[in-house]
C-alpha positions in Angstrom: 91.4 106.1 121.1 88.6 104.2 119.4 88.0 103.1 115.8 86.4 100.5 113.6 88.1 99.0 110.5 87.7 96.3 107.9 89.3 93.0 109.2 91.3 92.2 106.1 92.6 95.7 105.6 93.7 95.8 109.3 95.2 92.3 109.4 97.3 93.0 106.3 98.6 96.3 107.6 99.4 94.9 111.1 101.2 91.9 109.7 103.3 94.1 107.4 104.3 96.5 110.1 104.9 93.8 112.7 107.1 91.9 110.3 110.0 94.3 110.9 109.8 94.2 114.7 112.8 92.6 116.4 112.3 89.2 118.0 114.8 90.1 120.8 114.6 93.8 121.2 117.3 95.7 123.0 114.6 97.5 124.9 111.1 96.1 125.5 109.2 98.9 123.8 110.8 98.1 120.4 108.6 94.9 120.3 105.6 97.2 120.3 103.5 98.4 117.5 102.4 102.0 117.7 98.7 102.7 116.9 97.7 106.2 116.3 94.3 107.7 115.2 93.6 111.1 113.9 90.7 112.4 111.8 89.5 109.6 109.5 92.8 107.7 109.4 94.8 105.2 111.3 98.6 104.9 111.4 100.6 101.8 112.5 104.3 102.1 113.1 107.3 99.9 114.0 110.9 100.8 114.6 114.1 98.9 115.7 116.5 101.9 115.4 117.6 100.5 112.0 114.5 100.1 110.0 111.1 101.8 110.4 107.7 100.9 108.9 104.6 103.0 108.8 101.3 102.1 107.3 98.5 104.7 107.0 95.0 103.4 106.2 91.4 104.7 106.4 89.2 103.8 109.4 86.1 105.0 111.2 87.7 107.0 114.0 85.5 107.9 117.0 88.3 109.2 119.3 91.8 110.2 118.6 94.6 108.7 120.6 97.7 106.5 120.6 98.7 103.2 122.2 101.6 100.8 122.1 101.0 97.1 122.2 102.9 93.9 121.4 103.1 93.9 117.6 103.5 90.2 117.1 100.7 89.3 119.5 98.3 91.8 117.8 99.2 90.4 114.4 98.4 86.8 115.5 95.1 87.9 117.1 93.9 90.0 114.1 94.6 87.3 111.5 92.6 84.8 113.5 89.5 86.9 113.7 86.4 86.3 111.6 85.8 88.3 108.5 83.8 91.0 110.2 84.5 94.7 111.2 87.0 95.1 114.0 86.5 97.5 116.9 89.6 98.7 118.8 89.6 101.0 121.8 91.9 102.1 124.5 90.5 101.6 128.0 93.0 102.7 130.7 96.1 100.6 130.3 94.4 98.0 128.1 93.6 97.9 124.4 90.3 96.2 123.7 89.9 94.3 120.4 86.5 92.9 119.4 85.2 91.3 116.3 81.9 89.5 116.2 81.6 87.6 119.5 85.4 87.5 119.9 87.0 89.7 122.6 90.6 90.4 123.4 92.3 92.6 126.0 95.9 93.6 125.4 98.3 95.2 127.9 99.9 98.4 126.7 103.5 99.5 126.9 104.6 103.0 127.9 104.1 105.0 124.7 106.1 107.9 126.0 109.2 105.7 125.9 108.8 104.8 122.3 111.5 106.4 120.0 110.6 108.9 117.4 110.6 107.4 113.9 113.1 109.0 111.4 111.7 111.4 108.9 111.4 110.3 105.2 114.2 111.9 103.2 113.4 114.3 100.4 112.1 112.4 97.3 114.8 111.4 94.8 112.3 110.1 92.2 109.7 107.5 91.4 109.7 104.1 89.8 107.0 101.6 88.6 106.3 99.2 91.5 106.1 96.0 89.5 109.3 96.7 87.6 111.2 97.6 90.8 110.0 94.4 92.6 111.3 92.3 89.7 114.6 94.1 89.5 115.1 93.8 93.3 114.4 90.1 93.3 116.9 89.6 90.4 119.7 91.6 92.0 119.2 90.2 95.5 119.7 86.6 94.2 123.5 87.2 94.5 123.5 89.0 97.8 125.3 87.4 100.7 123.6 85.9 103.7 126.6 85.8 106.0 126.0 88.4 108.8 129.7 88.3 109.6 130.2 90.1 106.3 127.5 92.7 106.5 128.8 94.7 103.5 128.0 91.8 101.2 124.4 91.4 102.5 123.4 94.6 100.8 122.3 95.6 97.3 124.2 98.6 95.9 121.8 101.1 94.3 123.4 103.5 91.8 121.6 106.5 90.2 122.7 108.0 86.9 120.1 110.3 85.5 117.1 108.2 84.5 118.9 104.9 85.0 119.0 102.9 88.3 121.5 100.1 88.6 121.2 97.4 91.3 124.2 95.3 92.1 125.0 92.5 94.6 127.7 89.9 95.3 128.7 87.3 97.9 132.1 86.7 96.3 130.9 83.5 94.5 128.4 85.2 92.2 127.4 88.7 91.2 124.3 90.4 89.7 123.7 93.6 87.8 120.2 94.9 87.0 119.5 98.2 85.2 116.1 99.8 84.7 114.6 103.2 84.0 113.0 105.5 86.5 111.7 109.1 86.9 114.2 111.2 88.9 113.3 114.5 90.4 116.3 116.0 88.6 117.5 115.0 85.2 121.1 115.0 86.3 120.5 113.0 89.4 123.4 110.9 90.6 124.3 109.0 93.8 124.5 105.6 95.4 123.3 103.7 98.4 124.1 100.3 99.9 120.7 98.9 101.1 120.3 95.8 103.2 119.0 93.2 100.7 116.4 91.7 103.1 114.8 95.0 103.8 114.9 96.0 100.2 113.3 92.7 99.1 110.5 92.8 101.7 109.7 96.4 100.9 109.6 95.9 97.1 107.3 92.9 97.5 105.0 94.7 99.9 104.5 97.7 97.5 104.2 95.7 94.2 100.4 96.1 94.1 100.7 99.9 93.8 101.5 101.9 90.7 104.6 103.9 91.6 107.2 103.8 94.4 108.8 106.9 95.7 112.5 106.5 96.5 114.2 109.0 98.8 117.9 108.9 99.7 119.8 111.1 102.2 123.5 111.5 101.6 124.4 111.1 105.2 126.3 114.4 105.2 124.2 115.6 108.2 123.8 112.3 109.9 123.5 108.6 109.2 122.7 107.7 105.6 119.1 106.8 105.2 116.9 105.5 102.3 113.1 105.6 102.3 110.5 103.9 100.1 106.8 104.9 99.9 103.9 103.5 97.9 100.2 103.1 97.8 98.6 99.8 98.9 94.8 99.6 98.6 93.3 102.8 100.1 96.4 103.5 102.2 100.1 104.1 102.0 103.1 102.3 103.3 106.5 103.8 104.1 109.8 102.1 105.0 113.1 103.8 106.0 116.3 102.0 106.8 119.9 102.9 107.5 122.4 102.4 104.8 125.3 99.9 105.1 128.7 101.5 105.2 131.9 100.5 103.5 133.5 100.2 100.1 131.4 97.8 98.0 133.3 95.6 95.5 133.6 96.9 92.0 131.0 94.6 90.6 130.3 96.3 87.3 133.7 95.8 85.8 133.4 92.0 86.3 130.8 92.0 83.5 133.1 93.5 80.9 135.0 90.3 79.9 134.6 89.2 76.3 133.2 85.7 75.8 134.7 82.9 73.8 131.8 80.5 73.9 128.1 81.4 73.9 125.3 78.9 74.5 121.5 79.2 74.4 119.3 76.8 76.4 115.6 76.7 77.2 115.4 78.1 80.7 112.8 75.6 82.0 114.7 72.7 80.5 118.0 73.7 82.2 116.3 74.4 85.5 114.6 71.0 85.6 117.8 69.1 84.5 119.9 70.9 87.1 117.4 70.0 89.8 117.3 66.4 88.9 121.1 65.9 88.4 121.9 67.8 91.6 120.0 65.3 93.7 123.1 63.1 93.9 125.5 66.0 94.4 127.0 66.1 97.8 127.2 69.4 99.7 129.6 71.8 98.2 130.2 69.6 95.2 129.5 70.9 91.7 127.4 69.9 88.8 129.5 69.6 85.6 128.1 71.1 82.4 129.7 70.1 79.2 128.7 72.2 76.1 129.4 70.4 72.8 127.8 68.9 69.7 124.6 70.9 70.1 123.8 69.8 73.6 124.8 70.4 77.2 125.6 67.3 79.3 125.0 67.7 83.0 126.7 65.3 85.4 127.0 65.0 89.2 128.5 62.4 91.6 131.7 60.4 91.2 133.4 57.2 92.2 131.4 54.9 94.5 128.9 57.7 95.2 125.5 58.0 93.5 125.9 59.5 90.0 123.5 61.2 87.5 123.7 62.6 84.0 121.3 64.2 81.6 121.7 65.9 78.3 119.5 68.7 76.9 119.5 70.5 73.6 121.6 73.6 73.3 122.8 76.0 70.6 126.5 76.6 70.9 128.7 79.2 69.3 132.4 78.9 70.0 134.7 76.3 71.4 133.5 73.4 73.5 133.7 73.9 77.2 133.3 71.9 80.4 132.6 73.8 83.6 131.4 73.1 87.1 128.9 75.2 89.2 127.5 75.1 92.6 124.0 73.9 91.7 122.3 76.0 94.4 123.9 79.2 93.1 123.1 78.2 89.5 119.4 77.5 90.3 119.1 80.8 92.2 120.3 82.7 89.2 118.1 80.8 86.8 115.1 81.1 89.1 114.9 84.9 88.7 115.2 84.8 84.9 111.9 85.9 83.4 112.7 85.0 79.7 112.1 81.6 78.1 115.7 81.2 76.9 118.9 81.5 78.9 122.1 83.0 77.3 125.3 81.7 78.8 128.6 83.4 78.0 132.0 81.8 78.9 135.6 82.8 78.6 137.4 79.9 80.3 136.4 77.1 82.5 138.2 78.8 85.4 136.6 82.2 84.8 133.1 83.4 85.8 130.3 82.7 83.4 127.7 85.4 82.6 124.0 84.4 82.5 121.2 86.5 81.0 117.7 85.9 79.7 116.6 86.3 76.1 113.3 85.8 74.2 114.5 83.6 71.4 117.5 81.3 70.7 120.2 83.3 69.0 119.1 86.6 70.5 121.7 88.8 72.1 120.9 89.9 75.7 119.7 93.4 76.2 122.0 93.8 79.2 119.1 94.7 81.6 119.9 91.8 83.9 123.2 89.8 84.2 124.1 87.1 86.6 127.7 86.2 87.1 128.7 82.9 88.7 132.1 81.6 89.7 133.0 78.1 88.5 133.9 75.3 90.9 137.1 73.4 90.2 136.4 70.0 88.7 138.3 66.9 89.6 140.2 65.5 86.6 
């Protein structure tokens, strides 16, 4: 195995592939990054029995071959090299890396012990990369982080013809994002529960391309699997991951409640005010929002503790309402809003509030993205 490649191209691909490698692998070879050369191309692969990554990129290949080296070490080495072409070759049990006057020699792992990567399922359809990345970021805002509840750490992907829905919940908030895509079959339908972390990293890594291919296997002949593939620069990147199992909460029906009070607030104004007021909020204590008289009053802190309050302009339709939210959850939802105005819909102060983005004050949300947040009981 011997090849030459552009430093930046190689460093980016190695870093992306190595990112998915386990820090404490169950077997040593899973910490390895598989390098394969054939024809005029180079393939980098990583696998931990759950998630696989494969990057294919052009290179000046002198000899075909394959080698398995420490992925994280190779990533650290390559990103530290000067901006010059990199030469890589296999010499016995060592992989030699040279760039300019820098020389590195890496020990190899037994490549014959490396597990075979899963095959990409048959394509289910394609979607625009930038739109998908935005949708995944919005839906993932409500995904759980508690590994003791793995079912809630996923994003449920539902396919209904030309519409894809992404849903997530951690029991304290929920998200629903819908967008259009190009399915292989006009009557396509199905669902998959994808680990939110893998989905987010994959969408971000493919955002520079034009389209992403999504491929879902039903699991009828084995473990459920989903794959994503897209173009990055002159190469391609592919990720597969096993689907989470279990009955996901019925998130969609939570968004069907009729609102009694609707408020419009400038998104940036609300974000800045929540950040300031929440500085005095103790851990797990809410920020109180009172909507009345054409404004929203934000308050935090009580008694002998530090206190803060701030009011900002709001357009309110319906009865006055005072409601408390976990400031972190509120900011995470507002942080993925891409519109200049936030639309807040309330039923009661003890019921979830629905948050959406709109272009202008007074506009009705288009329903593409909705973020539901449970209120926190207020003292008094």
